[in-house]
C-alpha positions in Angstrom: 0.0 0.0 0.0 1.1 3.6 -0.5 1.8 5.9 -3.4 4.0 5.8 -6.3 5.2 8.4 -8.8 3.9 8.0 -12.4 7.0 7.6 -14.4 6.5 8.5 -18.0 9.6 6.7 -19.1 9.9 3.0 -19.9 10.5 0.8 -16.9 8.4 3.0 -14.5 6.0 1.7 -11.9 3.3 0.5 -14.3 1.4 -2.6 -15.2 1.6 -3.6 -18.9 -1.4 -5.6 -20.1 -1.6 -6.9 -23.7 -4.9 -6.4 -25.6 -6.5 -8.8 -28.0 -4.8 -7.1 -30.9 -1.4 -7.6 -29.3 -0.9 -4.0 -28.4 0.3 -3.2 -24.9 -1.8 -0.9 -22.7 0.2 0.8 -20.0 -1.7 1.5 -16.8 -0.2 2.9 -13.6 -0.3 0.5 -10.7 -2.8 1.6 -8.0 -2.5 2.1 -4.3 -5.0 2.3 -1.5 -5.5 5.6 0.2 -6.1 5.2 4.0 -8.0 8.2 5.3 -7.5 9.5 8.9 -4.6 7.3 9.7 -1.4 9.3 9.2 1.0 6.9 10.9 2.9 3.6 10.3 1.8 1.8 13.4 0.1 -1.5 12.8 -1.0 -1.9 16.4 -2.6 1.5 16.3 -4.3 0.6 13.0 -5.8 -2.5 14.7 -6.8 -0.6 17.8 -8.6 2.2 15.9 -10.5 -0.4 13.9 -11.5 -2.2 17.1 -12.7 1.0 18.8 -14.7 1.9 15.8 -16.3 -1.5 16.1 -17.0 -0.7 19.8 -14.3 -3.0 21.2 -12.6 -0.6 23.6 -10.3 -3.0 25.6 -7.8 -3.3 22.8 -7.5 0.4 22.6 -6.8 0.7 26.3 -4.1 -2.0 25.9 -2.4 -0.3 23.0 -2.4 3.0 24.9 -1.0 1.4 28.0 1.9 0.0 26.0 3.0 3.5 25.1 3.6 4.9 28.6 7.4 5.0 28.2 7.3 6.8 24.8 5.6 10.2 25.0 5.7 10.8 21.2 4.0 7.4 20.6 1.5 8.0 23.5 0.6 11.4 22.1 -0.2 10.0 18.7 -2.1 7.0 20.0 -4.3 8.8 22.4 -5.2 11.4 19.7 -6.1 8.7 17.2 -8.0 6.5 19.7 -9.9 9.6 21.0 -11.0 10.5 17.4 -12.1 6.9 16.9 -14.2 7.0 20.0 -16.0 10.3 19.3 -19.7 9.8 20.2 -18.9 6.7 22.2 -17.0 7.9 25.2 -19.5 5.9 27.3 -17.5 2.8 26.3 -14.4 4.3 28.1 -16.5 5.3 31.1 -17.6 1.6 31.3 -14.0 0.5 31.5 -13.3 3.1 34.2 -16.2 1.7 36.2 -14.1 -1.5 36.4 -10.7 0.1 36.9 -10.9 3.6 38.3 -7.1 3.7 39.0 -6.1 3.4 35.4 -4.4 6.5 34.1 -4.6 5.4 30.5 -8.4 5.3 30.7 -8.6 8.7 32.3 -6.3 10.2 29.6 -8.3 8.5 26.9 -11.6 9.7 28.3 -10.4 13.3 28.7 -9.0 13.5 25.2 -12.1 11.9 23.7 -14.3 14.5 25.3 -12.0 17.2 23.9 -12.4 15.7 20.4 -16.2 15.2 20.9 -16.5 18.9 21.7 -14.4 20.0 18.7 -16.5 17.8 16.4 -19.7 19.9 17.3 -18.1 23.3 17.7 -20.2 26.0 16.0 -18.4 28.4 13.7 -18.2 32.1 14.6 -21.2 33.0 12.6 -23.3 30.3 14.1 -22.8 31.1 17.8 -25.4 33.8 17.9 -28.1 31.6 16.5 -27.0 28.3 17.9 -26.7 29.1 21.5 -27.9 25.7 22.7 -25.3 23.9 20.5 -22.5 26.2 21.8 -23.6 25.5 25.4 -23.3 21.7 24.7 -19.9 22.2 23.1 -18.6 24.2 26.1 -20.0 21.7 28.6 -18.3 18.8 26.7 -15.0 20.6 26.7 -15.2 21.5 30.4 -16.0 17.9 31.1 -12.6 16.9 29.8 -10.7 18.8 32.4 -11.2 16.5 35.4 -10.3 13.2 33.6 -7.2 14.9 32.2 -6.2 16.2 35.7 -6.6 12.7 37.1 -4.4 11.2 34.4 -1.8 13.9 35.1 -1.9 13.2 38.9 -1.6 9.4 38.4 1.4 9.7 36.1 3.2 12.9 37.2 5.9 12.7 34.5 3.5 12.1 31.6 3.3 15.2 29.3 0.5 13.9 27.2 -2.4 14.9 29.5 -1.0 18.4 29.5 -0.9 18.4 25.7 -4.6 17.5 25.6 -5.2 20.4 28.0 -3.6 22.7 25.5 -6.5 21.9 23.1 -9.0 22.2 25.9 -7.6 25.7 26.8 -7.8 26.7 23.1 -11.4 25.4 22.8 -12.6 27.3 25.9 -10.6 30.4 24.9 -8.9 30.6 28.3 -6.6 33.5 29.2 -3.2 33.6 27.6 -1.6 33.2 31.1 -3.4 29.8 31.5 -2.4 28.7 28.1 1.2 29.6 28.8 1.2 27.8 32.1 -0.1 24.6 30.4 2.6 24.9 27.8 5.2 25.2 30.5 3.9 22.0 32.1 4.2 20.1 28.8 7.6 21.4 27.8 9.1 20.8 31.2 8.2 17.1 30.9 9.0 16.6 27.2 10.5 19.6 25.4 10.3 18.0 22.0 6.7 16.6 22.0 5.5 17.2 18.5 1.8 17.1 19.2 2.1 19.7 21.9 4.2 21.9 19.5 1.4 21.8 17.0 -1.1 22.9 19.6 1.2 25.7 20.6 1.6 27.0 17.1 -2.2 27.0 16.7 -2.6 28.8 20.0 -0.1 31.5 18.9 -1.7 31.9 15.5 -3.6 35.1 14.4 -6.6 32.8 13.8 -6.8 32.4 17.6 -5.9 35.9 18.7 -2.1 35.5 18.5 0.5 37.6 16.7 2.1 36.2 13.5 5.6 37.2 14.5 5.4 35.3 17.8 4.0 32.2 16.0 6.7 32.2 13.4 9.4 32.8 16.0 8.2 29.9 18.0 8.1 27.6 15.0 11.6 28.6 13.9 13.2 28.3 17.3 11.7 24.8 17.7 13.0 23.9 14.3 16.4 25.3 15.2 16.7 23.3 18.4 15.5 20.1 16.8 17.8 17.2 15.8 18.0 16.0 12.2 15.4 13.3 12.7 13.0 15.5 14.7 9.9 16.4 12.5 9.4 19.7 14.3 10.8 21.3 11.1 7.2 20.8 9.8 6.1 23.5 12.2 7.3 26.1 9.7 4.8 25.2 7.0 2.2 24.7 9.7 2.7 28.3 10.8 2.3 29.5 7.2 -1.0 27.6 6.8 -2.3 29.1 10.0 -1.2 32.5 8.8 -2.8 32.2 5.4 -6.2 31.0 6.8 -6.5 34.2 8.9 -4.5 36.8 6.9 -5.3 35.8 3.3 -8.8 34.4 3.6 -10.9 35.7 0.7 -7.9 36.5 -1.5 -6.5 32.9 -2.1 -7.3 32.0 -5.6 -5.3 29.0 -6.8 -1.9 27.9 -5.7 0.0 31.0 -6.8 -1.7 33.1 -4.1 -0.5 30.8 -1.2 3.3 30.8 -1.0 5.4 33.6 -2.4 8.9 32.7 -3.6 10.4 34.0 -0.4 8.0 31.9 1.7 8.7 28.9 -0.4 12.4 29.3 0.3 11.7 29.4 4.0 9.8 26.1 3.8 12.5 24.6 1.6 15.1 25.5 4.2 13.1 23.8 6.9 12.7 20.7 4.8 16.4 20.5 4.1 17.0 20.5 7.9 14.9 17.3 8.5 15.8 13.7 7.6 13.4 11.0 8.8 16.2 8.6 9.6 16.3 4.8 9.8 13.7 4.7 12.6 11.0 7.2 11.7 9.4 9.3 14.3 5.7 8.5 15.1 4.7 11.8 13.4 6.8 11.4 10.3 3.8 10.8 8.0 2.2 14.0 9.3 5.3 16.0 8.6 5.5 14.6 5.0 1.9 15.7 4.5 2.7 19.2 5.8 5.7 19.6 3.5 4.0 18.0 0.6 1.0 20.3 0.7 3.2 23.4 1.2 5.4 22.5 -1.8 2.4 21.6 -3.9 0.8 25.0 -3.3 4.1 26.7 -4.0 4.2 24.8 -7.3 7.5 23.2 -6.3 6.6 20.0 -8.0 9.7 17.9 -7.3 9.9 18.3 -3.5 6.1 18.1 -3.3 6.1 14.8 -5.1 9.0 13.4 -2.9 7.1 14.2 0.3 3.7 13.0 -0.9 5.3 9.7 -1.9 6.5 9.3 1.6 3.0 9.6 3.0 2.3 6.1 1.7 -1.3 7.0 0.9 -2.1 8.2 4.4 -3.3 11.8 4.4 -3.4 13.7 7.7 -6.2 16.1 8.7 -3.7 19.0 8.9 -2.8 20.6 6.5 -5.3 19.4 3.9 -8.4 20.7 5.8 -6.9 24.2 5.4 -7.6 23.8 1.7 -11.2 22.6 2.1 -13.5 20.7 4.4 -12.8 17.3 2.7 -9.1 16.9 3.4 -8.8 13.6 1.6 -10.3 15.1 -1.5 -7.7 17.9 -1.4 -4.9 15.3 -0.9 -6.1 13.3 -3.9 -6.3 16.4 -6.0 -2.7 17.2 -5.2 -1.5 13.7 -6.0 -3.3 13.8 -9.3 -1.8 17.2 -10.1 1.7 15.9 -9.3 1.3 12.5 -11.2 1.5 10.6 -7.9 -0.7 7.6 -8.5 -3.5 6.9 -5.9 -6.5 5.0 -7.1 
């Protein structure tokens, strides 16, 4: 499974099927696109499928296995929470049997955060959908106590604090509270990718931040990251957050996204990152981020290289910046770049 580049030259990745007349029809080999699973983690794939089928115990087991790896734990709880949206009662049922399980408290808290985000009214709707906004805020506030319990049970675990960053954003808490939560995360794991994504979004102009501070944060994180650390992808993420707020209404096609100077900035970030022999849990997300950015900058070669490394697994960000159906946007980019999907 995955993607492959359509090679126009002989010997490329194609199937050659003879017709009845003896002629050869050249067709590109196809690959499956796997929506909503931007990772290379077979155990997580199985767990997400199980949770969607309402079998929650395997999800709890897979999450417990990640206690000693914050990056993996961050990815797994996010994925399992999204799989459990609308069914958090299944996690509550497990907690009724094992109330001292920090993995279950973490999972429940993050699931309530994701459930709230899934029904969040847009800015125009709040005035006319007061009841829905009240439900949203109640769900988001309901995540606080489970996340606090998870943090108390495993004091060195940064992942509950990462989830609280999204809670603080959703409830529009004071900047001081958001900064305090960020301090709690970074003190426990200064490189945690998922927390850095939440911090970039928190600092973005879309959420009341200042562009310069957001870009400074992304660049400092990139500058302190090792070669195999995907935080270099925070730079294109910052650009997407900036474009959504500052260029909304004027974006018309790819040429109005990245200027040549902005493209050079993204290219410099990409050159500083190498996924290494043992890829980071968020590697697929980073390739999606760079692939989308280069695609919109019309830098075809690096865009193609990064999209090939997604292996047919689009992430929500950045593709949902381009439209509500992120997978559709991903497929459009692959088609434009002659990267074969299905």
